[in-house]
C-alpha positions as CSV (number, residue, x, y, z in Angstrom):
1,X,58.8,-75.8,6.3
2,X,60.2,-78.8,4.2
3,X,61.6,-78.0,0.8
4,X,63.3,-80.2,-1.8
5,X,66.9,-80.0,-3.0
6,X,65.8,-78.6,-6.3
7,X,63.7,-75.8,-4.6
8,X,66.5,-75.1,-2.4
9,X,68.9,-74.8,-5.3
10,X,66.5,-72.4,-7.0
11,X,66.1,-70.2,-3.9
12,X,69.8,-69.8,-3.6
13,X,70.1,-68.9,-7.2
14,X,68.0,-65.9,-6.7
15,X,70.0,-64.2,-3.8
16,X,73.5,-62.6,-3.6
17,X,74.4,-62.8,0.1
18,X,74.4,-65.9,1.9
19,X,75.2,-66.7,5.7
20,X,75.9,-70.4,6.4
21,X,75.9,-71.6,10.0
22,X,75.7,-74.7,12.0
23,X,75.0,-76.2,15.2
24,X,76.6,-75.3,18.7
25,X,79.9,-77.4,19.3
26,X,80.6,-77.8,15.8
27,X,81.8,-81.1,14.7
28,X,83.2,-82.2,11.2
29,X,79.9,-82.9,9.7
30,X,79.0,-79.3,10.5
31,X,82.1,-77.4,9.4
32,X,82.9,-79.5,6.3
33,X,79.3,-79.4,5.0
34,X,79.2,-75.5,5.8
35,X,82.6,-75.0,4.0
36,X,81.6,-77.1,1.2
37,X,78.4,-75.3,0.3
38,X,80.2,-72.1,0.8
39,X,82.9,-73.2,-1.9
40,X,80.2,-74.1,-4.2
41,X,78.0,-70.9,-3.6
42,X,81.4,-68.8,-4.3
43,X,81.8,-70.7,-7.5
44,X,78.7,-69.4,-9.0
45,X,79.4,-65.8,-7.6
46,X,77.5,-65.5,-4.4
47,X,78.7,-63.4,-1.5
48,X,79.0,-66.0,1.2
49,X,79.9,-66.0,5.0
50,X,80.2,-69.0,7.0
51,X,79.9,-68.2,11.0
52,X,79.8,-70.7,14.2
53,X,79.1,-69.1,17.5
54,X,81.5,-71.5,19.1
55,X,85.2,-71.9,18.3
56,X,86.2,-74.5,15.7
57,X,88.0,-77.6,17.1
58,X,91.8,-77.3,16.1
59,X,91.7,-80.9,14.5
60,X,89.4,-79.2,11.7
61,X,91.4,-76.3,11.1
62,X,93.1,-78.2,8.2
63,X,89.9,-78.0,6.1
64,X,90.2,-76.0,3.1
65,X,88.8,-72.2,3.6
66,X,88.6,-73.1,7.4
67,X,90.5,-69.8,8.2
68,X,87.7,-67.7,6.8
69,X,85.0,-69.0,9.2
70,X,83.7,-66.0,11.4
71,X,82.0,-65.6,14.7
72,X,78.7,-63.7,14.6
73,X,78.7,-60.2,15.9
74,X,76.1,-57.5,15.3
75,X,73.6,-57.4,12.8
76,X,74.3,-59.1,9.6
77,X,73.2,-58.0,6.2
78,X,72.2,-61.2,4.3
79,X,69.5,-62.3,1.8
80,X,69.7,-65.9,2.9
81,X,70.4,-67.9,6.2
82,X,71.5,-71.5,5.7
83,X,71.7,-73.7,8.4
84,X,73.5,-77.1,8.0
85,X,73.8,-80.3,9.8
86,X,70.9,-79.9,12.0
87,X,67.6,-81.7,13.0
88,X,64.9,-80.4,11.1
89,X,63.0,-79.6,14.4
């Protein structure tokens, strides 16, 4: 399903708990975009968690708030999942 940026913003304003994830073997684009979106959503009062299934390369650990990235574990209670830096298919 394709939606516009405006539609995505509208949907994210309706929810409280958001999980942001990216592709496997994360690169700087995936990590940076996930952390930036998390910072924006937190600034408007959302409960946000950033998760990657793979380890974050050490050279990206200097990015602000990188230490908050989690590895997924068991069931996660969330209202929305946003996947960044991936192909639409």
